[in-house]
VODOKOL-152903 format. One record per atom (N, C-alpha, C): residue in one letter; chain; atom name; x, y, z. Coordinates in pm, 1 decimal. Example, Ala and Ser with C-alpha at 12.3 -4.5 7.8 and 13.67 -1.06 7.14 Angstrom:
2
(rodren 'A','A','N',(1319.0,-569.0,780.0))
(rodren 'A','A','CA',(1230.0,-450.0,780.0))
(rodren 'A','A','C',(1320.0,-330.0,780.0))
(rodren 'S','A','N',(1285.0,-225.0,708.0))
(rodren 'S','A','CA',(1367.0,-106.0,714.0))
(rodren 'S','A','C',(1290.0,3.0,787.0))
This chain:
120
(rodren 'X','A','N',(-7022.6,921.5,9085.8))
(rodren 'X','A','CA',(-7132.9,1005.9,9022.0))
(rodren 'X','A','C',(-7067.7,1049.6,8904.8))
(rodren 'X','A','N',(-7143.1,1045.0,8790.0))
(rodren 'X','A','CA',(-7081.1,1118.9,8654.5))
(rodren 'X','A','C',(-7184.9,1207.7,8642.4))
(rodren 'X','A','N',(-7149.2,1331.1,8589.0))
(rodren 'X','A','CA',(-7222.6,1447.2,8516.3))
(rodren 'X','A','C',(-7175.1,1458.2,8370.8))
(rodren 'X','A','N',(-7285.2,1442.2,8292.4))
(rodren 'X','A','CA',(-7251.0,1467.5,8173.8))
(rodren 'X','A','C',(-7295.6,1568.4,8094.4))
(rodren 'X','A','N',(-7274.2,1659.7,8012.3))
(rodren 'X','A','CA',(-7311.4,1781.2,7939.4))
(rodren 'X','A','C',(-7282.7,1802.5,7798.7))
(rodren 'X','A','N',(-7404.8,1799.9,7719.3))
(rodren 'X','A','CA',(-7362.7,1788.2,7560.7))
(rodren 'X','A','C',(-7385.2,1897.5,7524.0))
(rodren 'X','A','N',(-7321.7,1928.1,7399.9))
(rodren 'X','A','CA',(-7348.4,2050.2,7341.3))
(rodren 'X','A','C',(-7310.2,2051.5,7165.4))
(rodren 'X','A','N',(-7352.5,2146.1,7076.6))
(rodren 'X','A','CA',(-7328.4,2125.7,6964.8))
(rodren 'X','A','C',(-7457.8,2095.7,6860.5))
(rodren 'X','A','N',(-7574.0,2102.8,6948.3))
(rodren 'X','A','CA',(-7686.8,2079.0,6849.2))
(rodren 'X','A','C',(-7721.3,2185.4,6766.4))
(rodren 'X','A','N',(-7829.9,2182.6,6706.7))
(rodren 'X','A','CA',(-7874.5,2300.0,6633.3))
(rodren 'X','A','C',(-7962.9,2274.8,6511.1))
(rodren 'X','A','N',(-7984.5,2357.0,6414.4))
(rodren 'X','A','CA',(-8034.9,2345.9,6278.7))
(rodren 'X','A','C',(-7934.0,2337.7,6191.6))
(rodren 'X','A','N',(-7965.4,2235.2,6106.6))
(rodren 'X','A','CA',(-7891.8,2210.5,5999.9))
(rodren 'X','A','C',(-7933.5,2162.6,5891.5))
(rodren 'X','A','N',(-7898.4,2212.8,5730.1))
(rodren 'X','A','CA',(-7973.5,2174.7,5606.3))
(rodren 'X','A','C',(-7966.7,2033.6,5586.6))
(rodren 'X','A','N',(-8044.9,1966.3,5511.1))
(rodren 'X','A','CA',(-8018.7,1829.7,5493.7))
(rodren 'X','A','C',(-7872.1,1807.9,5415.1))
(rodren 'X','A','N',(-7800.7,1690.4,5420.0))
(rodren 'X','A','CA',(-7667.4,1709.4,5378.5))
(rodren 'X','A','C',(-7545.0,1738.9,5448.7))
(rodren 'X','A','N',(-7582.8,1863.3,5529.9))
(rodren 'X','A','CA',(-7505.2,1912.0,5624.7))
(rodren 'X','A','C',(-7437.8,1836.1,5734.0))
(rodren 'X','A','N',(-7356.9,1913.3,5798.6))
(rodren 'X','A','CA',(-7276.8,1816.1,5924.9))
(rodren 'X','A','C',(-7287.5,1890.8,6079.4))
(rodren 'X','A','N',(-7293.5,1812.6,6159.9))
(rodren 'X','A','CA',(-7275.5,1870.8,6288.3))
(rodren 'X','A','C',(-7181.9,1779.1,6348.0))
(rodren 'X','A','N',(-7100.1,1870.0,6452.1))
(rodren 'X','A','CA',(-7046.0,1739.4,6572.4))
(rodren 'X','A','C',(-7088.1,1783.7,6698.1))
(rodren 'X','A','N',(-7143.8,1668.6,6785.2))
(rodren 'X','A','CA',(-7204.3,1713.2,6885.9))
(rodren 'X','A','C',(-7069.5,1643.5,7014.2))
(rodren 'X','A','N',(-7079.3,1738.9,7096.0))
(rodren 'X','A','CA',(-6983.7,1677.4,7234.3))
(rodren 'X','A','C',(-7044.5,1677.3,7310.3))
(rodren 'X','A','N',(-6971.4,1577.1,7426.5))
(rodren 'X','A','CA',(-7063.6,1536.1,7562.4))
(rodren 'X','A','C',(-6906.2,1541.4,7668.2))
(rodren 'X','A','N',(-6917.4,1671.5,7760.0))
(rodren 'X','A','CA',(-6819.8,1681.6,7832.6))
(rodren 'X','A','C',(-6845.1,1616.9,7988.1))
(rodren 'X','A','N',(-6769.4,1530.5,8016.8))
(rodren 'X','A','CA',(-6809.1,1443.0,8156.2))
(rodren 'X','A','C',(-6710.4,1483.3,8285.0))
(rodren 'X','A','N',(-6762.8,1496.0,8402.9))
(rodren 'X','A','CA',(-6698.3,1502.5,8496.1))
(rodren 'X','A','C',(-6659.1,1351.4,8563.3))
(rodren 'X','A','N',(-6580.8,1381.1,8691.2))
(rodren 'X','A','CA',(-6534.2,1255.1,8737.4))
(rodren 'X','A','C',(-6372.3,1254.2,8687.7))
(rodren 'X','A','N',(-6305.4,1141.2,8760.4))
(rodren 'X','A','CA',(-6168.4,1107.8,8760.8))
(rodren 'X','A','C',(-6152.0,992.7,8635.9))
(rodren 'X','A','N',(-6256.3,908.3,8657.9))
(rodren 'X','A','CA',(-6218.9,789.8,8589.2))
(rodren 'X','A','C',(-6319.6,771.4,8461.4))
(rodren 'X','A','N',(-6298.2,864.3,8368.0))
(rodren 'X','A','CA',(-6380.1,859.6,8233.9))
(rodren 'X','A','C',(-6326.6,759.0,8174.3))
(rodren 'X','A','N',(-6190.0,729.1,8155.3))
(rodren 'X','A','CA',(-6123.9,658.1,8056.2))
(rodren 'X','A','C',(-6188.7,501.2,8081.0))
(rodren 'X','A','N',(-6230.8,465.1,8194.9))
(rodren 'X','A','CA',(-6285.4,349.7,8235.9))
(rodren 'X','A','C',(-6423.4,310.8,8209.1))
(rodren 'X','A','N',(-6494.8,412.3,8166.4))
(rodren 'X','A','CA',(-6624.7,420.0,8142.2))
(rodren 'X','A','C',(-6659.5,360.3,7994.7))
(rodren 'X','A','N',(-6777.5,302.1,7957.8))
(rodren 'X','A','CA',(-6843.9,303.6,7821.1))
(rodren 'X','A','C',(-6896.5,447.7,7829.6))
(rodren 'X','A','N',(-6905.4,486.1,7687.0))
(rodren 'X','A','CA',(-6999.3,603.6,7640.4))
(rodren 'X','A','C',(-7087.5,585.2,7537.4))
(rodren 'X','A','N',(-7195.4,642.4,7517.4))
(rodren 'X','A','CA',(-7262.2,639.1,7424.1))
(rodren 'X','A','C',(-7352.6,766.4,7370.1))
(rodren 'X','A','N',(-7415.4,738.7,7258.4))
(rodren 'X','A','CA',(-7532.7,860.5,7200.2))
(rodren 'X','A','C',(-7622.6,780.3,7166.6))
(rodren 'X','A','N',(-7757.0,848.0,7214.5))
(rodren 'X','A','CA',(-7887.2,782.4,7207.4))
(rodren 'X','A','C',(-7989.8,899.4,7130.4))
(rodren 'X','A','N',(-8078.6,873.9,7079.8))
(rodren 'X','A','CA',(-8157.6,992.7,7021.6))
(rodren 'X','A','C',(-8326.0,934.6,7022.7))
(rodren 'X','A','N',(-8385.8,1051.5,7061.0))
(rodren 'X','A','CA',(-8528.3,1006.1,7057.4))
(rodren 'X','A','C',(-8597.5,1125.7,6957.0))
(rodren 'X','A','N',(-8690.0,1074.8,6876.5))
(rodren 'X','A','CA',(-8757.3,1174.1,6825.0))
(rodren 'X','A','C',(-8905.7,1169.2,6875.5))
(rodren 'X','A','N',(-8994.0,1288.6,6852.5))
(rodren 'X','A','CA',(-9145.0,1305.5,6904.4))
(rodren 'X','A','C',(-9199.1,1186.1,6849.8))
(rodren 'X','A','N',(-9246.9,1110.9,6949.7))
(rodren 'X','A','CA',(-9339.6,993.7,6946.6))
(rodren 'X','A','C',(-9262.0,867.3,6924.2))
(rodren 'X','A','N',(-9127.1,862.1,6950.0))
(rodren 'X','A','CA',(-9057.0,750.9,6921.9))
(rodren 'X','A','C',(-8943.8,704.1,7028.0))
(rodren 'X','A','N',(-8933.3,564.8,7036.3))
(rodren 'X','A','CA',(-8869.2,525.4,7160.5))
(rodren 'X','A','C',(-8689.2,614.8,7168.3))
(rodren 'X','A','N',(-8638.0,643.0,7250.4))
(rodren 'X','A','CA',(-8529.5,656.1,7236.2))
(rodren 'X','A','C',(-8439.8,534.3,7188.1))
(rodren 'X','A','N',(-8347.0,574.4,7101.4))
(rodren 'X','A','CA',(-8230.8,463.4,7059.3))
(rodren 'X','A','C',(-8121.8,462.1,7055.9))
(rodren 'X','A','N',(-8044.0,372.6,7034.4))
(rodren 'X','A','CA',(-7891.4,388.4,7037.6))
(rodren 'X','A','C',(-7839.1,449.3,6929.0))
(rodren 'X','A','N',(-7751.3,537.3,6898.8))
(rodren 'X','A','CA',(-7699.8,584.6,6774.9))
(rodren 'X','A','C',(-7547.8,521.7,6749.5))
(rodren 'X','A','N',(-7472.1,523.4,6832.5))
(rodren 'X','A','CA',(-7344.5,475.5,6874.1))
(rodren 'X','A','C',(-7298.1,465.7,6988.2))
(rodren 'X','A','N',(-7197.8,369.3,7033.3))
(rodren 'X','A','CA',(-7129.5,355.2,7127.8))
(rodren 'X','A','C',(-6979.0,324.3,7127.7))
(rodren 'X','A','N',(-6923.5,357.1,7209.9))
(rodren 'X','A','CA',(-6756.7,323.4,7231.0))
(rodren 'X','A','C',(-6719.3,289.4,7357.1))
(rodren 'X','A','N',(-6654.5,151.4,7381.0))
(rodren 'X','A','CA',(-6605.0,120.1,7521.3))
(rodren 'X','A','C',(-6486.0,164.8,7551.6))
(rodren 'X','A','N',(-6457.8,158.1,7673.4))
(rodren 'X','A','CA',(-6352.0,201.5,7725.0))
(rodren 'X','A','C',(-6208.4,141.3,7627.0))
(rodren 'X','A','N',(-6215.1,48.3,7585.4))
(rodren 'X','A','CA',(-6103.9,17.5,7492.7))
(rodren 'X','A','C',(-6104.4,55.3,7382.2))
(rodren 'X','A','N',(-6231.8,116.0,7327.4))
(rodren 'X','A','CA',(-6203.8,225.4,7211.7))
(rodren 'X','A','C',(-6302.3,125.3,7085.3))
(rodren 'X','A','N',(-6354.8,31.8,7120.8))
(rodren 'X','A','CA',(-6471.3,-54.3,7010.2))
(rodren 'X','A','C',(-6585.3,39.1,7017.3))
(rodren 'X','A','N',(-6634.5,30.0,6881.5))
(rodren 'X','A','CA',(-6742.7,102.3,6840.6))
(rodren 'X','A','C',(-6845.7,36.8,6792.5))
(rodren 'X','A','N',(-6974.5,77.6,6834.5))
(rodren 'X','A','CA',(-7059.6,-4.3,6754.8))
(rodren 'X','A','C',(-7167.0,108.2,6722.1))
(rodren 'X','A','N',(-7275.5,83.5,6607.5))
(rodren 'X','A','CA',(-7345.8,201.0,6516.1))
(rodren 'X','A','C',(-7502.1,138.2,6501.2))
(rodren 'X','A','N',(-7584.3,206.6,6511.5))
(rodren 'X','A','CA',(-7715.9,190.6,6455.5))
(rodren 'X','A','C',(-7691.4,162.0,6315.9))
(rodren 'X','A','N',(-7742.2,92.7,6237.4))
(rodren 'X','A','CA',(-7770.1,69.2,6106.1))
(rodren 'X','A','C',(-7787.0,214.7,6004.0))
(rodren 'X','A','N',(-7896.8,252.4,6103.4))
(rodren 'X','A','CA',(-7945.1,392.6,5998.9))
(rodren 'X','A','C',(-7818.5,525.7,5974.3))
(rodren 'X','A','N',(-7710.2,476.4,6083.6))
(rodren 'X','A','CA',(-7603.0,607.4,6061.2))
(rodren 'X','A','C',(-7471.1,550.6,6012.9))
(rodren 'X','A','N',(-7462.3,399.0,5988.7))
(rodren 'X','A','CA',(-7346.1,369.8,5959.6))
(rodren 'X','A','C',(-7270.9,441.8,5860.8))
(rodren 'X','A','N',(-7166.4,485.1,5825.3))
(rodren 'X','A','CA',(-7109.8,558.3,5723.6))
(rodren 'X','A','C',(-7117.2,706.9,5732.8))
(rodren 'X','A','N',(-7189.7,753.3,5813.0))
(rodren 'X','A','CA',(-7220.7,892.5,5786.4))
(rodren 'X','A','C',(-7188.5,921.2,5931.1))
(rodren 'X','A','N',(-7212.7,856.6,6047.0))
(rodren 'X','A','CA',(-7168.3,938.9,6186.9))
(rodren 'X','A','C',(-7053.4,864.1,6254.6))
(rodren 'X','A','N',(-6961.7,932.8,6303.6))
(rodren 'X','A','CA',(-6838.6,875.3,6375.0))
(rodren 'X','A','C',(-6835.7,908.5,6520.1))
(rodren 'X','A','N',(-6813.6,803.8,6623.3))
(rodren 'X','A','CA',(-6820.2,859.9,6748.3))
(rodren 'X','A','C',(-6666.6,828.6,6786.1))
(rodren 'X','A','N',(-6619.0,927.2,6884.0))
(rodren 'X','A','CA',(-6477.2,925.5,6950.2))
(rodren 'X','A','C',(-6499.1,987.2,7084.4))
(rodren 'X','A','N',(-6343.5,979.1,7153.3))
(rodren 'X','A','CA',(-6369.3,1002.2,7272.3))
(rodren 'X','A','C',(-6211.1,1028.1,7285.6))
(rodren 'X','A','N',(-6184.3,1160.6,7348.1))
(rodren 'X','A','CA',(-6079.2,1188.1,7404.9))
(rodren 'X','A','C',(-6065.1,1178.8,7565.5))
(rodren 'X','A','N',(-5966.3,1068.6,7614.3))
(rodren 'X','A','CA',(-5987.9,1076.4,7760.0))
(rodren 'X','A','C',(-5940.7,1175.3,7833.3))
(rodren 'X','A','N',(-5811.7,1232.6,7766.3))
(rodren 'X','A','CA',(-5751.4,1338.2,7830.1))
(rodren 'X','A','C',(-5859.3,1444.7,7852.3))
(rodren 'X','A','N',(-5926.0,1487.8,7791.0))
(rodren 'X','A','CA',(-6011.6,1612.1,7761.8))
(rodren 'X','A','C',(-6163.0,1555.3,7851.3))
(rodren 'X','A','N',(-6151.8,1416.2,7886.1))
(rodren 'X','A','CA',(-6319.8,1371.1,7938.2))
(rodren 'X','A','C',(-6427.0,1414.6,7860.0))
(rodren 'X','A','N',(-6391.7,1394.3,7708.5))
(rodren 'X','A','CA',(-6501.9,1448.3,7625.0))
(rodren 'X','A','C',(-6520.9,1315.3,7485.5))
(rodren 'X','A','N',(-6644.6,1325.2,7508.8))
(rodren 'X','A','CA',(-6694.4,1236.0,7388.6))
(rodren 'X','A','C',(-6756.4,1333.5,7254.6))
(rodren 'X','A','N',(-6741.9,1293.6,7139.1))
(rodren 'X','A','CA',(-6785.2,1348.5,7009.5))
(rodren 'X','A','C',(-6878.9,1239.9,6949.8))
(rodren 'X','A','N',(-6980.1,1303.6,6858.0))
(rodren 'X','A','CA',(-7029.4,1254.3,6766.9))
(rodren 'X','A','C',(-7034.4,1324.3,6640.6))
(rodren 'X','A','N',(-6930.0,1284.5,6561.8))
(rodren 'X','A','CA',(-6938.9,1331.2,6391.1))
(rodren 'X','A','C',(-7035.9,1304.4,6331.9))
(rodren 'X','A','N',(-7175.2,1403.3,6280.4))
(rodren 'X','A','CA',(-7264.6,1378.2,6212.4))
(rodren 'X','A','C',(-7214.6,1421.6,6031.0))
(rodren 'X','A','N',(-7232.7,1317.2,5938.5))
(rodren 'X','A','CA',(-7235.9,1418.1,5816.2))
(rodren 'X','A','C',(-7360.3,1363.4,5715.1))
(rodren 'X','A','N',(-7333.9,1379.8,5628.8))
(rodren 'X','A','CA',(-7490.7,1372.3,5526.2))
(rodren 'X','A','C',(-7617.9,1357.9,5621.3))
(rodren 'X','A','N',(-7624.9,1436.0,5688.7))
(rodren 'X','A','CA',(-7734.3,1436.9,5782.2))
(rodren 'X','A','C',(-7889.4,1460.8,5669.1))
(rodren 'X','A','N',(-7977.8,1379.1,5739.6))
(rodren 'X','A','CA',(-8127.6,1353.9,5690.7))
(rodren 'X','A','C',(-8227.4,1415.2,5779.6))
(rodren 'X','A','N',(-8328.4,1403.6,5720.6))
(rodren 'X','A','CA',(-8455.5,1496.5,5811.9))
(rodren 'X','A','C',(-8480.3,1392.4,5927.0))
(rodren 'X','A','N',(-8483.6,1274.6,5893.0))
(rodren 'X','A','CA',(-8502.5,1141.2,5984.7))
(rodren 'X','A','C',(-8403.1,1155.1,6099.6))
(rodren 'X','A','N',(-8306.5,1234.6,6085.7))
(rodren 'X','A','CA',(-8199.8,1230.0,6180.2))
(rodren 'X','A','C',(-8222.1,1333.8,6342.6))
(rodren 'X','A','N',(-8348.9,1404.5,6273.5))
(rodren 'X','A','CA',(-8408.0,1515.5,6374.1))
(rodren 'X','A','C',(-8445.8,1462.8,6483.7))
(rodren 'X','A','N',(-8383.2,1473.1,6608.3))
(rodren 'X','A','CA',(-8424.6,1403.4,6757.9))
(rodren 'X','A','C',(-8363.4,1486.0,6849.1))
(rodren 'X','A','N',(-8376.9,1452.9,6985.4))
(rodren 'X','A','CA',(-8287.3,1491.6,7096.6))
(rodren 'X','A','C',(-8168.0,1405.6,7103.9))
(rodren 'X','A','N',(-8067.6,1413.7,7118.7))
(rodren 'X','A','CA',(-7932.8,1378.8,7120.1))
(rodren 'X','A','C',(-7900.7,1331.6,7249.2))
(rodren 'X','A','N',(-7892.2,1241.5,7313.5))
(rodren 'X','A','CA',(-7825.6,1240.5,7439.7))
(rodren 'X','A','C',(-7731.0,1134.1,7513.3))
(rodren 'X','A','N',(-7631.7,1200.8,7583.0))
(rodren 'X','A','CA',(-7493.2,1140.1,7601.1))
(rodren 'X','A','C',(-7557.3,1046.4,7710.8))
(rodren 'X','A','N',(-7478.3,944.1,7701.0))
(rodren 'X','A','CA',(-7472.6,857.2,7814.3))
(rodren 'X','A','C',(-7325.2,770.9,7867.7))
(rodren 'X','A','N',(-7316.4,729.2,7985.8))
(rodren 'X','A','CA',(-7204.9,653.6,8017.6))
(rodren 'X','A','C',(-7257.1,546.6,8131.9))
(rodren 'X','A','N',(-7153.8,440.6,8091.3))
(rodren 'X','A','CA',(-7171.0,305.2,8200.7))
(rodren 'X','A','C',(-7032.1,252.4,8253.9))
(rodren 'X','A','N',(-7082.8,229.2,8382.7))
(rodren 'X','A','CA',(-6954.0,196.0,8473.9))
(rodren 'X','A','C',(-6868.1,78.5,8411.2))
(rodren 'X','A','N',(-6963.5,-22.7,8351.7))
(rodren 'X','A','CA',(-6940.2,-125.6,8265.8))
(rodren 'X','A','C',(-6867.5,-90.5,8153.9))
(rodren 'X','A','N',(-6713.7,-76.6,8179.0))
(rodren 'X','A','CA',(-6655.9,-10.6,8052.3))
(rodren 'X','A','C',(-6686.9,-102.5,7919.2))
(rodren 'X','A','N',(-6702.5,-218.3,7925.8))
(rodren 'X','A','CA',(-6758.9,-308.9,7795.1))
(rodren 'X','A','C',(-6861.8,-291.3,7723.5))
(rodren 'X','A','N',(-6953.5,-226.3,7795.1))
(rodren 'X','A','CA',(-7120.8,-208.4,7763.6))
(rodren 'X','A','C',(-7108.3,-146.3,7605.5))
(rodren 'X','A','N',(-7192.0,-238.3,7526.3))
(rodren 'X','A','CA',(-7243.8,-178.5,7402.5))
(rodren 'X','A','C',(-7355.7,-80.3,7408.7))
(rodren 'X','A','N',(-7423.1,-90.1,7513.4))
(rodren 'X','A','CA',(-7576.9,5.0,7536.3))
(rodren 'X','A','C',(-7530.1,75.8,7650.7))
(rodren 'X','A','N',(-7438.3,170.5,7663.2))
(rodren 'X','A','CA',(-7394.7,211.2,7793.3))
(rodren 'X','A','C',(-7552.1,308.1,7829.8))
(rodren 'X','A','N',(-7579.5,299.3,7982.6))
(rodren 'X','A','CA',(-7675.5,375.9,8046.6))
(rodren 'X','A','C',(-7684.0,360.8,8157.0))
(rodren 'X','A','N',(-7613.3,415.4,8252.9))
(rodren 'X','A','CA',(-7606.0,431.9,8390.1))
(rodren 'X','A','C',(-7625.8,569.8,8399.6))
(rodren 'X','A','N',(-7561.6,652.2,8339.9))
(rodren 'X','A','CA',(-7569.4,814.1,8335.4))
(rodren 'X','A','C',(-7624.2,853.7,8219.0))
(rodren 'X','A','N',(-7706.7,988.1,8205.1))
(rodren 'X','A','CA',(-7737.2,1048.3,8100.1))
(rodren 'X','A','C',(-7712.9,1204.1,8126.3))
(rodren 'X','A','N',(-7689.8,1278.1,8001.2))
(rodren 'X','A','CA',(-7709.0,1394.4,8000.0))
(rodren 'X','A','C',(-7852.0,1462.0,8009.0))
(rodren 'X','A','N',(-7831.4,1567.0,7974.4))
(rodren 'X','A','CA',(-7986.1,1633.3,7959.5))
(rodren 'X','A','C',(-8043.3,1656.1,7807.6))
(rodren 'X','A','N',(-7953.9,1619.3,7720.8))
(rodren 'X','A','CA',(-7980.1,1643.1,7570.8))
(rodren 'X','A','C',(-7979.5,1720.9,7494.4))
(rodren 'X','A','N',(-7944.8,1777.7,7375.5))
(rodren 'X','A','CA',(-7947.4,1853.9,7284.6))
(rodren 'X','A','C',(-8032.6,1813.3,7170.6))
(rodren 'X','A','N',(-8066.6,1932.1,7137.6))
(rodren 'X','A','CA',(-8162.4,1921.4,6990.2))
(rodren 'X','A','C',(-8095.2,1929.3,6861.3))
(rodren 'X','A','N',(-8139.8,1841.2,6787.2))
(rodren 'X','A','CA',(-8085.7,1831.6,6629.4))
(rodren 'X','A','C',(-8191.1,1826.2,6537.1))
(rodren 'X','A','N',(-8190.8,1915.1,6446.9))
(rodren 'X','A','CA',(-8304.4,1929.1,6377.5))
(rodren 'X','A','C',(-8251.6,1956.3,6247.5))
(rodren 'X','A','N',(-8280.3,1893.3,6135.4))
(rodren 'X','A','CA',(-8238.9,1874.2,5982.2))
(rodren 'X','A','C',(-8357.1,1915.5,5911.4))
(rodren 'X','A','N',(-8324.6,2016.7,5852.6))
(rodren 'X','A','CA',(-8441.8,2089.9,5798.6))
(rodren 'X','A','C',(-8402.1,2195.6,5692.1))
(rodren 'X','A','N',(-8457.9,2203.9,5590.2))
(rodren 'X','A','CA',(-8433.8,2296.0,5488.2))
(rodren 'X','A','C',(-8501.4,2422.4,5480.9))
């Protein structure tokens, strides 16, 4: 069983930056694929970015060039650096993990979510 705890959300102006963190429990963090999803009001949850156990990454087209996913296996923590934020990035952001280390859509375990609001 893996427990995931997100942090770093908040209110930011358009064009600003935020860094989300996801701290994981468990001793085999390095074997899991990890990801960030988001869900805006009235919309389905969508993948934002994912990173495999081998470090390969994939991104939603809407965030390419603006967001960067990374992981620190020693700290059992994953990050999402979000730059050039837009109002349409406003959503609850969820951390996820998958026992299949090569998964590009990790979805076995979920965090509780953190709110990101982009508004002037």
